[in-house]
N, C-alpha and C positions, 0 to 999 in steps of 0.2 A: 503495499500499498503504499502508496507517494502522496499522504496525505498528514495533517498536521493537527493533535485535536488536543483539547485538554482534556485533563482527565473526567472529567464530570460529561464531554460533551461523546466517548468514546461508549458505544452503546450499540446492543444487538440492534440489527436491523430490522428484525422481526418483534418483538416484544420490548424493545427500548430499554431492556435492564443494561444495567453499566458493565462494562467489561472490563474496565483497569483492576489491574492484577488477576484476572482470571483468562483460564484458557478460553480461545475463540476458533473458529475456524472461518476463514476469508471463503467465500464464493463470490465470482463476479465482481469479485472488488470489495464487496460488501462484509461485514465481519457480524456475525452469527456466535450467540452463545451454543453450549453445546447441546443445553437440550434443544436449544431451535431448529439447529442442524440436525440433528437426529429427527427431529417430528418432519421435520418438509424436504430433507435431502436425503437423506441416508434410503440406502436401497434396503429392500425388504426380503427378507432370507426365503427360499423357494420351500425349505422344509418347516421351518418352526412360525412363518409370518410375522415374525419380531423384525423389528430395523437391525440391521447391520451396523454398530455402533464405531466412533472413530477408534474407540479401542481395541478392535477386533479386527478380522484376519477376512478380507471382502473375497471370495472365491466366485469367479465368474466363469460360465460357457454358455454361448449362445443365447447373450444377453440375460440371461436367469444368474442368479446370486445366491449362494450360502455364505453364513459363517463356517468357519474351518472345522468346529463339531457337528456341524451338521451336513458335511459333505458327502455324503453316505454312500452306498451300493443299495438301490433300490428292495434289491432280493435279500441280501444277507448281514446288510448293516454295515458292513464294515468300511471302515476310515480309507476316503480317495485320494486324500492327500498326498501328496507325489507319486501318484497308483499310476498305472494305466488303466483306463476305463474307457467304455463305450456310452452309446446314448441310441434311444429304440424308443418313437413313442412317446417322446416329451419327459423318459427317463432317466436316469444314469445307473451303471451298472459296473461292478469291475470286471476283468479282464474272462475270471472263470464263470460269473454266473453270464456276461456276458454269452460268453462260449455257447454253455450248455442251452439256454434260452434261444439263440438265434442263430448259431453257426449250423454249418450244414455237417452231414453225417456221412460215413460212409458206406455204400449200398451193399458190399460186403460184408465188414465187419462190423458197423454200425457206429464204430468209433467218429468222436468229432474232430472236422477239419480246424486245426487252432486259428485262431485269429494271429 
């Protein structure tokens, strides 16, 4: 921000609460208190439907967002953080569950062709 403020005038763009000495977030050159920023601008987690706060990791895939603890395989609920995963029908799966659910099977032995 390339502006100068008296301490009494440095306020949240939304609720007008003083930000002097407090944490704040800049959005499009406007300061917001943490509470207002999270209510208005935070992404919503696909799994728990709660806002992803400024102190949480926001994991995103195809314009959907998750908390780090909510980024789980749809079938087995294993964490997908730093793991390979696949998606089908708007859901995410670990590699093993994706193969079991969607991979082709050999007509001779019935085993899965791994992705």
